[in-house]
C-alpha positions in Angstrom: 72.1 59.5 -13.5 68.9 59.1 -15.5 70.7 56.9 -18.0 71.9 54.6 -15.3 68.4 54.3 -13.9 66.9 53.5 -17.3 69.5 50.8 -18.0 68.9 49.2 -14.6 65.1 49.2 -15.0 65.5 47.7 -18.5 67.6 44.9 -17.1 65.1 44.3 -14.4 62.3 44.0 -16.9 64.3 41.6 -19.1 65.0 39.4 -16.0 61.3 39.4 -15.1 60.3 38.5 -18.6 62.8 35.6 -18.7 61.5 34.3 -15.3 57.8 34.5 -16.5 58.7 32.6 -19.8 60.6 29.9 -17.9 57.7 29.5 -15.4 55.2 29.1 -18.3 57.4 26.5 -20.1 57.9 24.4 -16.9 54.2 24.7 -16.0 53.0 23.7 -19.4 55.3 20.7 -19.4 54.2 19.6 -15.9 50.5 20.0 -16.8 50.9 18.1 -20.1 49.5 14.5 -19.8 51.9 11.6 -20.2 51.4 9.6 -23.4 52.8 6.2 -24.2 54.7 5.8 -27.4 52.7 4.2 -30.1 54.2 1.8 -32.7 53.2 1.8 -36.3 50.7 -0.9 -37.2 53.4 -2.8 -39.3 55.8 -2.8 -36.3 53.2 -3.8 -33.7 52.3 -6.9 -35.5 55.9 -8.1 -36.0 57.3 -11.0 -33.9 60.7 -12.6 -33.5 62.3 -15.8 -32.2 64.7 -15.6 -29.3 67.0 -18.2 -27.6 66.1 -18.0 -23.9 68.0 -21.1 -22.7 71.0 -23.1 -23.9 72.7 -26.2 -22.6 76.4 -27.1 -22.6 78.1 -28.7 -25.6 77.9 -32.5 -25.5 81.6 -32.9 -26.3 84.7 -31.3 -24.9 86.5 -31.5 -28.2 85.4 -31.8 -31.7 81.9 -31.1 -33.0 79.0 -31.6 -30.7 75.4 -30.8 -30.1 73.7 -28.2 -27.9 70.1 -28.1 -26.9 68.5 -24.6 -27.2 65.1 -23.4 -26.1 63.6 -21.1 -28.7 60.6 -18.9 -27.9 58.5 -16.5 -29.9 58.9 -12.9 -28.6 55.8 -10.8 -29.2 55.4 -7.0 -29.3 54.4 -7.0 -25.6 57.7 -8.7 -24.6 56.1 -12.1 -23.9 57.5 -15.5 -24.7 55.1 -17.8 -26.5 55.3 -21.0 -28.4 58.6 -22.2 -26.9 60.3 -25.2 -28.5 63.6 -27.0 -28.2 66.1 -27.7 -31.0 69.6 -29.2 -31.3 72.3 -27.1 -32.9 76.0 -27.9 -33.6 78.6 -26.6 -31.3 82.4 -26.8 -30.8 84.5 -25.7 -27.9 87.9 -27.1 -29.0 88.8 -29.0 -32.1 92.0 -30.6 -30.8 91.4 -33.8 -28.7 94.0 -35.4 -26.5 96.1 -38.6 -26.9 94.5 -42.0 -26.5 97.0 -44.8 -25.9 96.2 -48.4 -26.8 98.2 -51.6 -26.1 97.7 -54.7 -28.4 99.5 -58.0 -29.0 100.9 -59.0 -32.3 98.3 -61.0 -34.4 95.2 -59.4 -32.9 92.9 -56.9 -34.6 92.5 -53.3 -33.7 90.1 -50.6 -35.0 90.8 -46.9 -34.6 87.5 -45.0 -34.9 87.6 -41.3 -35.5 83.8 -41.0 -35.9 81.9 -39.8 -32.8 78.3 -40.4 -31.9 77.4 -36.8 -32.9 79.0 -37.2 -36.3 77.1 -40.5 -36.8 73.8 -38.6 -35.9 74.6 -35.7 -38.2 75.8 -37.9 -41.1 79.3 -39.2 -41.7 79.3 -38.2 -45.3 79.1 -34.5 -44.4 82.7 -34.6 -43.2 86.1 -35.1 -44.7 88.6 -37.5 -43.0 92.3 -37.8 -43.4 94.8 -40.0 -41.6 98.5 -39.4 -40.8 101.1 -41.8 -39.1 104.2 -41.3 -37.0 106.0 -44.7 -37.1 107.5 -46.2 -33.9 106.9 -43.2 -31.5 104.1 -41.7 -29.5 104.1 -38.0 -30.2 102.0 -35.0 -31.2 104.7 -33.2 -33.1 103.5 -32.6 -36.7 107.0 -33.0 -38.1 106.9 -36.8 -37.6 103.6 -37.5 -39.3 103.2 -38.7 -42.9 100.1 -39.3 -44.9 98.5 -42.7 -44.3 96.1 -44.2 -46.9 93.1 -46.3 -45.6 90.2 -48.0 -47.2 87.6 -46.6 -44.8 87.6 -42.9 -44.3 86.2 -42.6 -40.8 88.1 -45.5 -39.2 91.4 -47.4 -39.5 91.4 -51.2 -39.3 94.6 -53.1 -38.4 93.9 -56.8 -38.7 96.3 -58.5 -37.9 98.4 -56.1 -36.0 102.2 -56.2 -36.7 105.1 -54.9 -34.7 105.7 -52.4 -37.5 102.3 -50.9 -36.9 103.4 -49.4 -33.6 103.4 -45.6 -33.5 100.9 -42.7 -33.4 98.0 -42.3 -35.7 96.4 -38.8 -36.2 92.9 -38.3 -37.6 91.9 -34.9 -39.0 88.2 -34.1 -39.6 86.9 -31.2 -41.8 83.5 -30.0 -42.7 82.3 -29.3 -46.3 83.9 -25.8 -46.1 87.2 -27.4 -45.3 87.1 -26.0 -41.7 89.0 -28.1 -39.2 86.5 -29.4 -36.6 88.4 -32.3 -35.0 91.9 -33.7 -34.5 92.5 -37.0 -32.6 95.6 -38.9 -31.7 95.9 -42.7 -31.2 99.1 -44.0 -29.6 99.4 -47.7 -30.5 101.8 -49.9 -28.5 102.4 -53.4 -29.9 103.7 -56.2 -27.7 105.3 -59.4 -29.0 103.2 -62.6 -28.4 105.8 -64.1 -26.1 105.9 -61.1 -23.8 104.0 -61.4 -20.5 101.3 -58.7 -20.3 100.4 -58.4 -16.7 96.8 -57.2 -15.9 96.6 -56.8 -12.1 92.9 -56.4 -11.8 92.1 -59.4 -14.0 94.7 -61.5 -12.2 93.1 -60.8 -8.8 89.6 -61.8 -10.1 90.6 -65.0 -11.9 93.4 -66.4 -9.7 94.1 -69.0 -12.4 97.4 -70.1 -10.9 95.6 -71.5 -7.8 93.4 -73.9 -9.8 94.4 -77.4 -10.9 92.8 -78.3 -14.2 92.8 -81.4 -16.3 94.2 -80.8 -19.8 93.1 -83.3 -22.5 91.9 -86.0 -20.0 95.3 -86.4 -18.4 95.7 -86.5 -14.6 96.6 -83.3 -12.9 100.2 -82.8 -12.0 101.3 -84.2 -8.6 101.2 -81.8 -5.8 104.4 -81.5 -3.8 104.1 -82.7 -0.2 107.2 -81.0 1.0 106.6 -78.7 3.9 107.5 -75.2 3.3 108.6 -73.0 6.2 106.5 -69.9 6.4 108.3 -66.6 6.4 108.8 -65.2 9.9 106.5 -62.4 10.8 107.4 -59.2 12.6 106.0 -60.4 15.8 108.1 -63.6 15.7 111.2 -61.6 15.1 110.5 -59.3 18.0 109.8 -62.3 20.3 113.1 -63.9 19.3 115.0 -60.7 19.9 113.5 -60.3 23.4 114.3 -63.9 24.4 117.9 -63.6 23.2 118.3 -60.3 25.0 116.9 -61.7 28.2 119.1 -64.8 28.1 122.2 -62.7 27.4 121.4 -60.3 30.2 120.8 -63.2 32.6 124.1 -64.9 31.7 126.0 -61.6 32.1 124.5 -61.0 35.5 125.4 -64.5 36.7 128.9 -64.1 35.5 129.3 -60.7 37.2 127.9 -62.2 40.4 130.4 -65.1 40.3 133.3 -62.8 39.7 132.3 -60.6 42.7 132.0 -63.7 44.9 135.5 -64.8 44.0 137.0 -61.4 44.6 135.3 -60.7 48.0 135.3 -64.1 49.5 136.8 -64.5 53.1 140.3 -65.9 53.4 140.7 -69.2 55.3 141.9 -69.0 58.9 145.5 -70.4 59.4 146.0 -72.8 62.4 148.0 -71.4 65.4 151.4 -73.1 65.7 151.5 -72.7 69.6 
């Protein structure tokens, strides 16, 4: 019995001692003053530049330019000395198909150089041209290498019927990384073929003007009267008149037939 009591008292003393120790630790932590972390002198004096704003790329395909706002980030997390700079950007290096229509004998220039490349410097890029004869396509299997005098543009002067097809321009940077691919679908029309331009025809109306050619008198204007084409209103009016006349004639005929059928017989004279 005494052994059980001594073990119980020993356990109680241990629990009490643990509670006192825990209270002292928590109390000292609560009473301890809060201190801010201090940086070493060499880190406190360090600064860094950070991009705080960036615009969209100037082109949807190929290499372009993006405007970035660069600020100095100090140790106290403040932005100072902000400045803007232009950096290269590229969202997609494959451009779409651009179709062109030209008449035989005229000149045509296919320019693969964009304004951004002109600003950066055309000699910082590598250009190569390929040609698919007679078809408008983007399938690489139909293209063959095409040699040109100018690297960034292709000049066709004069244009021949055999020049019709698709021209592909590939642009690489100095590390041979592909940065642009453009397609030019060229359609060539013979000189005798009529090329209708609806907007231009409406603005000029050249066929309504009578001009003198080489001092000669203008061609005689025909005085023959032309019958204007009937309008929808005239057609409806004619149909109404014809229908009314037909209905009137039919009514008169029916009335005449009824009169003949139901007329009174003549009275015969009495012989006596």
